[in-house]
C-alpha positions in Angstrom: -162.0 -186.3 0.9 -163.8 -183.1 1.5 -165.3 -182.0 4.8 -168.6 -181.5 2.9 -168.6 -185.2 1.8 -167.9 -186.4 5.3 -170.7 -184.2 6.7 -173.2 -185.4 4.1 -172.2 -189.0 4.7 -172.8 -188.6 8.4 -176.2 -187.0 7.8 -177.3 -189.9 5.5 -176.0 -192.6 7.9 -179.3 -193.0 9.6 -178.3 -196.0 11.8 -174.9 -194.5 12.5 -173.0 -197.7 11.7 -170.4 -196.1 9.4 -171.8 -197.4 6.1 -174.7 -196.5 3.9 -177.3 -198.9 2.3 -179.4 -198.1 -0.7 -182.5 -197.7 1.5 -180.7 -195.4 3.8 -179.5 -193.1 1.0 -183.0 -193.0 -0.6 -184.8 -192.5 2.7 -182.3 -189.9 4.1 -182.3 -187.9 0.8 -186.1 -187.9 0.7 -186.5 -186.8 4.4 -183.3 -184.7 5.0 -182.5 -183.6 1.5 -184.4 -180.3 1.5 -183.0 -179.2 4.8 -179.5 -180.3 3.7 -179.8 -178.3 0.6 -181.2 -175.3 2.5 -178.2 -175.3 4.8 -175.7 -175.6 1.9 -174.7 -179.2 2.7 -176.1 -180.6 -0.5 -176.4 -178.8 -3.9 -180.1 -178.0 -4.6 -179.8 -179.6 -8.0 -178.7 -182.8 -6.4 -182.2 -183.3 -4.9 -184.0 -185.9 -6.9 -186.5 -188.7 -6.8 -185.8 -192.2 -5.6 -184.4 -193.3 -8.9 -181.8 -190.4 -8.8 -180.9 -191.4 -5.3 -180.5 -195.0 -6.3 -178.4 -194.0 -9.3 -176.1 -192.1 -6.9 -175.8 -195.1 -4.8 -174.9 -197.3 -7.8 -172.3 -194.9 -9.0 -170.6 -194.9 -5.6 -170.8 -198.7 -4.9 -167.5 -199.5 -6.5 -167.1 -203.0 -5.2 -170.8 -204.0 -5.6 -171.3 -205.1 -2.0 -174.5 -203.0 -1.6 -172.9 -200.9 1.2 -171.1 -197.6 0.8 -168.1 -196.7 2.9 -167.2 -193.1 3.5 -164.3 -193.5 0.9 -166.6 -194.8 -1.8 -169.2 -192.2 -1.1 -166.8 -189.2 -1.0 -165.0 -190.3 -4.2 -168.3 -189.9 -6.1 -169.9 -186.9 -4.4 -166.7 -184.8 -4.3 -166.3 -185.3 -8.0 -170.0 -185.0 -8.9 -170.7 -182.0 -6.7 -167.4 -180.3 -7.4 -166.2 -180.5 -3.8 -162.7 -181.9 -4.4 
């Protein structure tokens, strides 16, 4: 797990409970995405609309419980963003 994935997960965890919901991911990427990209914590090409954010969530939700753990999240973003 990369430090970048951990940092991005923490930025998206709006309620700071250690998991991400679909709504959290969509909301956080919509509101924080541009500043995360500007600071280098998210690839600029990874900014997308709500459907793209939802697709990222679906790709990471390996067990289908509608919550992402740090491990699920990092496994996808490290590979997708080339951070591993």
